[in-house]
N, C-alpha and C positions, 0 to 999 in steps of 0.2 A: 504495500499499498503507501502511496504518495507521501511525501509531508504535507502538502495541503490534504490530500485526504482524513488524513488522522487529527490535523489542526481543524477540519469541518467537522466533525465529529467530537469535539470538545475532548481530544487527549492533548495535554500539553505538548511541546516542542520541548526537548533535551536540549540545554545550552549549558555549555560547561562554564562556569563563572572564573571572569576575570580574576587573575591572580594579583590583586590589589595588597601587598602585603606592605609597602608607604603609603601614606596621604603625599604628595607632591606632584608638584606643576611638573609639566616636560619641558625640556628645552625645546626653542622656538627655532625653526631656522631662519636664517634672516639673509637676505640677497643685499647686493650694495647698495641699491637704491632704500630698501629698508633702514636699514644702518645711517644712511644721509639724512631719511627723514628724522630718523629718529635723535637725529643729533640736533638738526635743526627747531625740533619740538624741543630739547633737553634747553635751548639758548633760552626760548620765548618763557619758559618754567622758572628758570633761573630770573628772568626780570622779574618775575612775578612775585616772587618770594616774600617781599616785603608784606604783599596784600594778604597772605595766607593766614596770619592769626584774627584779622577781623571776619571771616568768615568763622572762626570758631568759637565765636565767642557765644553764640545760641546754647550753648552746652551750660553755662554757669546759671543764667538764670533756669534753666529747663530743671537742673537738679536742685537746685535751691527751694523751689517749689514742693520738694517730699523732705524738708529738713525736717521742720516739724513734726510730721506722722512718724518716722526713724526715731528723734529723740525723745518722742512720748514712748515708744516703743519697749516693753522690758528685754534684756539677751534675751531670752526663750522666742517674744514674739519676733525681734530681731532674726533670731536663725531660722525660723519659719518662712518669714518673708525673704528670705535666701533661698529656700527650697522653691516656695511658689514660685519666685523668678526664673528660674531656671528653664523652663518650656519656653517662656517668652523671648529668653533671650538664644534659646536653641534656634527658634523661627527667624529671630533677626539674622544671626552668624550666617544662616547658611541659605537664607534668600537672598544673599547680595552683602552689598551694604549697609550695615547697621543704621538706623537712623535716632534720631536724638529721643525721640520719645519712648524709644526700647532703650537705650542706655542711661536714661538720665536718672531713673529706679536703683539701677544698676550702684551706679557712681554713688548716688547718695547714702544706700545702704553700705558700701565699704569705705566711705569717709565718715557716718556716725560710728561702725565697726572697730573704725581704727583708733578712733580718739578713744574707743572705752578698752580697748587691749593694747594700745601701743603708746597711748597718751599724747597722741598726734592728729591732730586733724588739718586734712588736705588745703592747700591754700588755693585759690580761685584758678592762679596759674597754674599750678599742678593738675585741675583739671583739664584746663584747656591744652597742657600737653598730653596728657591719657587721651584724649577727645581724638589729638591728632594723631596718636598710635595706634587707636581702634579705627581711622580710618586709611591707616599703611601709609601712614608718614613720617619723615623726622622728627621729630619734637629738637628745637636747638632751644637750652636752657641753660643761661649762667652757672658757674662752679658754683655748689652752694645752694641752689633753689631747688636741694631735694630730690632730684631724679630720683631714688632709688623708692622710696616711699611713693613717688607720681606713679614710679612702674606698677605698683599695688592696684591700682584703678585698671587698668587697662589687662592686665595680667587676669584680675579679680572675675571680673564680666567676661572675659573670652573662655576662662575655666567653668565657671559656672553654667556657660551654654554647653559646657561639652567638649570643648577643644582643649586639646592636652597645648602647655604655654612650653615654651623654653623660653627663659631668661636669660641672656650671654652677654656676659662679660669676658673683661681681659684676663683674668688672673684667678687663682684658685683662691685668694683671701678674699677678693671682693665678692667671690661666689658665695664663698663661705658665710660671710659676713650677712650680706643680703638675704641668705635663706634663713638662717638664725634671727636676724633682728623683726622680720616679718611673718615668722613661723605661728605667731598668736593669731595675729590677724585670720591668716590663713583658714587656721582649724577653727575658729571661729563662725566663719563661713561656710563650712563643711567641706573646706579644701584640704589633700593631702597635697605637701610641699616635701621636697627634695634636693639634695646638691648633689653634685658629678664632681668629684674629685679626682686628681692624679692616684695611681696606686690601686684604685677599685679593682675587683675582678669582676667577670663576666657575669654572675650572679646578681651580686650586687648591683651594677649599673642595670642589670633588667628589670629590674623592681623598682630602683629609683624612676626610669625612666617611666615605669606604667603608672607613675603619679598626676597628681591635675598640674601645680605647676612645678619642674624640674629649672632652676640655677644649676648653669656651667658656661664654663671658657670655649671661647669657640674652636680652641685647638684640639679638646677634647672630643668636644661633640662632633666637629666634622670628621673625625680620624674614626669613632664609633659608630658614626653612617658609612663609611669607606668600608670598616670591616664586616657590616653590616650587606654591602654589597657584594665584598668578595663573597659572603655566606652564599648568596641567590645564585650566583655566580658559579658556584660547584653544585646546585643541584643537578641534577639530570634532564633538566628541559622545559620550556615552557609548557607541554599536554602533563608532564609527569604533576607539575604543580599545578594545573588547573584540577586535577584525580584528588591530589590530598585535599583543594579547595571540598570537593563533593562527598569526599570521606571522611573530613572531618580532622585527618592529618596533617593538623597546621604545621607550618614551620617555623610561625612564632615564637617557641622554646627558644631556637637556635639566634634568633636577633635582638639586640640589644633598644630599639628605638620601636616607636609606634607609630613615627612618620615623621613627614616637617607640616606640622600644620599652623603654628602661627609663635612665631617668634620676636621678640621686645631684644635688642641688641643694644645694650649699653656702651657708650663711648665709639657712637656707629661708625664715625671717620676712621677710627682708630682700625676697626675691624674691617670694614669693608673698603677700604681705601686702600690703605698703612699696608697691610699685613698682603695685600693681593697680587702682590710683585710675587708672589712667592709661590709654587703650587703646592698641595700638601700631599705628601707620598709617602707611603707605606711599603718599606722595602724588607728582603728577608737577605739572612748570609746567602753567595752564593756558595752552594755547593763543589767544591773543587778538592782534589785528592793532594794538588801541590799546596795548598793555603793561599796568601799571601805573594804575591809576584814582588818581593821586595824590591829584588834585581829590576825589574821594570821601573818602578819609580825613582830608583834612587840612579840610576842612568839618565830619564828623561831629567830630575832634579838637578843632575849637574850640567845638562846640554841648556837647561833654560838659564843658567847663571851666567853662561856664555853670551847666550843673546844679548843685543843691544836696541834699546827703545830706539824706534825711527831710524832704524836702520834694517834690524831683522823682523821687528814687530813693530806695532802700534795700538793704543788705545783709543779708540773713538770716541768722540768729546761726550761728555756727559753718560758713557754709557758703562756698564761694570763688564766687559767683555776685554779680549784678547784677540789679536785680526794678526794673523801670519803675514807678514811679504814676501816677495819673492826669495831676496837673498837669504830669508831666514828659511824659507824652505828648503832654498837648496842643500845649507848649510847641515840642515836637517837628515835632508838622501845620501850625503856624504858618511855622516856619522850613522846612519841604519847601514850603509853598505860595512862600514867598521864594526856593527853590534849584532847581539846574539839575540835567541830566542825572539819573544815576540817584538821588541824594539825595532826588528826590521821589519816590521809590517808596518805600512805607511801609515794608512789609517790611525793604526792602535799608536804608533810613534807620534804623530802629529796631535793628537787627542790627548794626550797624556802630559805632551809638553807644555801641549797650552793651560793643563789645568796648575801644570808646576810655575808657569808664568803669572797665572792669575793669585796662586796663593802666594807668591811673591811681593808682588804688584800690588795688588788688589785687594788683600785682606791682610787686615793690620792686628797684631797683639792689642788689645785693651778700645779697640773698637769695632771690626766686628766679631769680634772672639775672644777669651780670659783660658790662662790655663790654669785648671783646677784639680789638683789630687794626680798630676802628672796626666791628666786628658785637656785634650781641645774641646771647648766648649761654647757655642756659639750664642751670641748677644743679641738679642733681638733690636732694630736698629732703630725702632718707636719708640720702644718702652725703656729698653734700657735694660730687660729684665733677661737672667740665661734661660737659654731652652738646651737643660742637661740632656733630654732623651732625643735629639734633633742631631744629623748630622747632613753632612753637604755628601751629593751624590756624585757619580761617574769620575770618582778616584779623587774629587779636591780635598774630601777632607781627610784623606791620607796624604798628599802631597802638602796639606798645612802642617798634619803631624809631622812627616821628615823636617820640614822647614823648621819645626820646632826641638829638633834634636827626639822626638819620642818614635818609639817602635810603631808603624802602620800597623793600623785595626785592620780586619779582615773586610775587603770592599762588600756592597751589596746589591742587591737588584731590584729593580721596581716593583711591585706587585699590584699596585693598586692606585692612582691617581688622581685629582681632582683642584680645579684652582677655587679659592674663595667666591669668585664669580660666582660659578655656574654652581656653585652650592646654595648659599644663599638666593638665588633665583627660582630654586625648588621648594622655597616655602610657598602653601597656597596664601599666607598673609603674612607679611613682612612691613617690620617696621622698625624704630632706633630711636635714642635718643643720645644726647651730646652738646657739648658747648662751644664745638666748632664748627656746625654744618655747613653754614653758609658760603665757604669759601673754596667748599667741594663739592658746591648743587650741581653743578654739570652733569659732574660723573655720577653721582648718586641717582640722578632720574634718566640717563643716557644707556648707564647701566642694568640697573635693579628697578627702575621705574618708580623711586621714591623722591616724591616732591617734600620740602622743606617747610616748616612752620615755627617763625621767628615767635618764642613766648615771651612776653615781657615779663621782666623781674619783679618779684615781689617788695621788695623796697629799692628804691634808687641809688644807681653803680656811682660811686664819689669817687673809685680810684684815682687815683693821678700818676700823670707818667711824663717822667722826665725826657730832656730831648737827648736820642741815641750821642753818644759820646764815641767819635771815632780817633784812632791812633795809628802811627804808621807803622810801629812795629806791634807783635805779640807781645814782647817783654814790657814796650809803656803800657798795655793796653793790663796786664795782669798787675802791673805796679799801682795803678790808678785805682783797679778794683781791691786789691787789698785794703789799700789806702780808708778805699770811701767802707769796706769791710769793716776796720779798724775804728771809724769814726762813728758810724751809726751802734757798733758793738759797746761804746764808751757811753751812748745815749740809752744804753740795757733795750735797744728796740731790738726786737728780732729779724733777722737776715734768712732766707732763702736764695742760695746761689746756685744758678741753673747750671751746664756744663753739656757739652755734646758728648762726649765718652768718658769709659771709664780713664781713659788715660788723663783725660784733662780732667776730672774730679781728682786724683790721686797729686798732678801738678798743683792745683790749688790749694790740696790741704798741707803740700809741702809748703806752699810760701804763707798760709796761715799760721803754720806751725815757726816758723821763723820769726813771725810776729809776733808770735805767747797768744795768739787768740786761740781759745778752746773753739773746738769746732764736731759736728760730729756728719763723717759721709755715710752717704747714700749713694750705692751703686751697684752695678749689676755682681759685685763683689760681695758684698753684703744685702742681699735680697731678704733676707731668711727673717729680718724683724724690720722692714720696711715701715709697716703701720706704726707700732710705736715708735719707730724716729721720725717719720713727717707728719706725725701726729701733736708730737712734743715742738714742732718747728715754728710756734707761735708764742712761748714762754720768752720772758725778759732776756733782752741779751745772749739769746742762743743762736748760733752760727751754725747751718746745714746745709753742707753742699749736695747737690744730688744732681744724677744725668735726669736726660727727659722723663724716668719712670716716675718722677715728683710729681709730674703734669697730670696723670689720673687715677682718678679714686678715691683714697683716703682724704676728709676735711681736715683743716687745720683750723685748729679750736685756738681764740687769743685770750692768754692771761686777761685777769683784771687789769683795769689800766691801762693796757697795751692799745685798745682802740682811739684813747686819749691822747696817745702819743704818735699816732698816725699810722699804727695798725703794721701788718706783717710788710716787708721790703722784701720785694722780687729784685733781683740781678738775674740778668741774662749776661753770661759770657760770651757768646755769639749766636749768629742765626741758624738756625736748622735749614735743612733741603725744604722742610714745608711750613709756611706762615704758620698752618696749624697746629705745629707743635709748639711753635713760640706762644701762641694764643694760651695753648692749655696752659703753660708754664706760670702765663702771666693771669691767668684765671684762678691760681690761688690764694692770692690775696683780694679782699673787697668783696668777700663772698655776705650775702645776705646783709646791704646797706652797712657793713663795716668799713671801715676807711681802710687804705692802702696806698703802695705807691711801687709802680714800675720803674728800671732804668736798666739801659742796654748799654753794655762798652763793647765796642767791635776793634776789629784794624784790620788792616789791606792784607794782613797774612791770614786770615782766619779760613778754616778749611774751604767754606764755601767759594773762596776765592783762587783756592788754587787750580792747576792743572792749567791744560791747553786751552779745554773749552771756555773757559773764566777769562781767557786773554785779553779778550775785547774791554769788556768789564770794569777788568785790573786795572788795565792802562788810563781810562777814563776816571774811575775814580779817583787813581794816582796823580793824575793830574790836575784835578777839581780841588782834591785834597793841598796841592803844593800851592794854590794859589789862595788858599785857606775858603775854598766855594763846599765844608763839611756837610752840607745839607744835601749838596748835589752829588757828594760822594757817595753818601748814605744812600740816597735814592739808586746808585749804580750797584749799590749790594743789593737792593729789593728787586732791582730787573736782572740782577741774575738769579736770585732765588726764585724768580716767578720762571725762569729759564730751565731750570731745575724739576721743577714742580711739574711743566708743560712735559720734558723727560721723561718723568717716572708714568706720567700718565699716558702718555704713549707706550710703556712699554708693559703697563697694565693691559690694555687694549690689545694690545699685538697675543699677550698672554691668554687672555681670553679667546678670540680668534684662533689660535695654534692650539687651545685646550679642547675647544669646540670640533676642529677638525680633525682633532686625534680622535676624539670622541664619536663622530661618524665614522670612521676607520675601523676602531675596535667594534663598535656597534655591528658594521659589517662581516666583521669577521667571528664574531657571537660572543665578544669579549665586551665589559661594561666595564665601570672604573674599578 
């Protein structure tokens, strides 16, 4: 009997269910015209940024309408209201973009519950920020405006609707702090909460991800997703998975996550922009009876030391890569003819020598990595934090170890990879919050379709900014910095001195020691006590030297009387590659209407002005400086900063395009991430 005849007799058709183990959006393929249109649209959206907060204000009066009702309810009645709201919220979240009428009662409920359980009541500006996140936007809120508390509004409303929520932040401490601090509120509302931390085993993570609200770091979450994708990939095929769905033999116990439903990304620009230049890679040790080919690495390193920049190889402007020139290739061919083993193979020889050149000329101790316990440990260039469990791929890590006189560790092969861009684009709903989103508005929209909502401050921002001070040499700059720190220390004013790298922090510490100024250093070498160190930076007379890791996360509380003395003084010892990182450091002072002052000390020898790519801005700045036009010279440094920002943006777009193309090729071969 035909299928049509069976159906006409009322016999249902047997259809194998689609094996949806994850809720996630699929990658959308874009033509060149699609990309062009997306970039034009991004430019328009960026110009509309200042108007967006005005369009969100309806949530404030709508929420206040329910305030009296919530305040009059007992705890038990309030908890019953939470149960009653679940259905309405579920309908609102699944029917598309939720409206004010559906979300306002939930916000009023969470606001009242927070006051009873935490002792804090959400401000109106926090309602604006949470409403922006519910609409899939990035809320730009100044440091100290209470983003952790603000996130509970959106997270609770979404979780009450039945959507699993991931609150994503930049380090384990902040994830643990956020979860523990907000747990009383979530439990009052009948929601379960968990926190993912490094070192947890599979079963622990699976149970945590099954909870309503999960706090985690971007790295732990993304790698758990990749591990799950590897598990799915290793199953016996699509038909087998469909049969499993029919028979109830679900594979979920073998997976960690429940899917990518709703993500709230704290410090969104750091996670979605700064860290997006590096793909996430899960690697495994290469199985080889011969172990590490130390002879190959040593021969390549010896050859690399003989090559001269400009003659045998070049480093393209603003790009962290090595390009061999014809004389260099010819020289390596000659060495290959005399060599042995794998070094005689041209492809292997050139690749390995390039990695050796990168280790020698592009990766520096105290900047890209540190040595700890006789191991090379990578330093995140944007947060200043050590990534102890990470290693560079394709032999680069072994070359850095060899450069430092260490025994090369076994090389590893890529088993799974994805970029942050592709990963976060797969969330059904993506939102974020940060203090410095507007500088990245174009990229956030063009890559993630995330618009920016500028949220006003609860109290006026009364920080003061000193004019940038420029010096001809780095030595003169540091002399001026230490004199200024000593002056502020004598006045018992707290100082936060921001540096670009671990090496710069150590140099600053050495100079302060010579002047007898007591101080505390916070860098990638001492990040275990980060919260305690940075939390005390507002004490009278305290001097804290910190890499840019101080710009994220922990609030600095001022001692009594410090606000009357001018508040916290933040000193920038140089500009970073991104203006947003400078703004994060500046935002450490002046929180919640407190006083504060920001000063920048720069020199023509700063890292930003070094290298061939900086030749023109450096030359112009030097001329302006010689004629006393220091403001013009400072503008040259800002121009150089914009150049680097543009280069990094292009690198992220190129990485996204190449990763998308690689994904298509792997999909054709039957292999996913």
